C-alpha angles and dihedrals in degrees: 000000000000114000115236116222110216117219109224124147115156100154142024096236107036114126108284116243105162131019137171120217138167120219105218115249141171091318089075092059095038091095138080131212086262094056097036094090092052087050088055093249127128090203140009119258132228104236096202093056092040091053092050089054094042091053088067092057091045092047094052094045091050089056094056108029149017103279124200127193111221092220091058091048091049092050091052091050095052092049082080108080097214094047090047093052093046092049095048092046092050094048096045092046092049093048097038093241101123088139092075097047094102091046090055094044089057092059121099115245096260092045092049093048089052092047095049091054104033096038138252118261117233115250106221093216099137137036095258092055092041090056092043110103091206122108101205137058088195112026119232116258095243093173101044095106085070087079095170095076105060101055140010130200111224107186103303097340130081121225110208110212123237099216123223093222125056090220089070101043093097089062090063093045090054094048092048090053093048095051094044100040110025107107090225094057118021095165134154115265129208105218124180093203088075093055112100094225095050101125095097097033120112123157128163131192096239087067095052122082122176099213094172135341090269098034125070124180118205129181120213122200137090095346106033121045129204086249089059090056090045087056088060090048090053090052091050089050093054093045092044090230128164117225146153109225116192111196118198120196113221131205116258092224144085103032092236087078094063095120139027091243089064090067103025136031134160116241107173142346089286106018134078134175115232139180096226102212092057102033106032111016120084110267142140094266112112127224107204125195116206118189116201119188120186090338097312125110102233100171142013119183143145124265128203091244142323096271093049091048093050092047090054086058092055104266099122091203125185111203120228111206119236108233093013128267102276105077131024090205090059090049090054094047095049095043088053088058094049095267091155094045108099129159119213118217090178136348107304093002114102142163123227143148119290090213093073094078098163091053091049090050089053091050090050089055087056093055103269118138113221112227127182113236091227090061091058095043091052090047093242089124131040115213091208090067090070130071092197126014146153116221104211117210124188112258113168091123105024092054089060088067089067105254146077141211095302091049091054097052134071110193115210101177135019131174117253116262 
């Protein structure tokens, strides 16, 4: 009998039980310097080095949780004829490529899964296509290994992201299909594309942090609009839910500030990682507290900052400074390479990049043991021996893609705190 995988995420730090990831493949290298900017990259990555580093993340996650590869889930979905037809129709309609629908329908499930992620080459079978300088009919999903962005589990529901860039919309379409049609999930999705006033809505998973069952943090900036947050408020209204929503404005530049989890992540019951200039220092960026009671917005007001607001709600958080406290230049350098982007596998046990040495030193000062990922994978070290630890994965290449451990993971189930 097929095992059902319950969706249940009510915190950011509860012990991880189920997670979805995507090991990067040929789609990462299917770009040139000319097309990198369109793909939302500032540089092109070396896949071989990236895979070596990613294997450390995958290896650690496999030790502590049930780990699914999105490509495998997608293949299992499109083994179902109706789900396959619906998915292809949705993608081709969205990308104005209806002419290749039959070509895609003829592919076997594994071949189609590969094509939808790695891209479909353009067949130069007419003059228009012959003169077209493009290489692909369907562009590769260069960013898909940043699994966090395309869908978010909120308690037992799944929010499907409405991406800010058209080059990433297929990621959300695929995740919506997986959660609705995979026989192991089959859950209700919350999808902004079905909301009548969706034109101005964008909301991405890197901006959404489930701090507690009744407390949601959302960043607003280049990737998530105020209308995207209003969409959540409308859902809370319909469901008659009660929530505290803390909205953090983000700078529009540089590009390393694209999501809230690039400047703030939760590490433990009483610890958080912050990029000090955005989260703690006086600036023009607002922190807005929205109180929803039984589906009605009863109050909207400004807070001093995110940490102060959370502590008023009973978190008692001590901030750990990304890049350390000695040098603002070091803070900037390490934030750029996802130094604030940590992923919790349990309270006080997080994964981050080894390259951010000043941030790791700061964590060590706050009682976190620094453990090399390879030591855990080879069973030389047992995570359960530590109350608080940072599992350091290599990240010289992956970090150049613009994301860290949290960006590369999509939790589906965590234990209750």
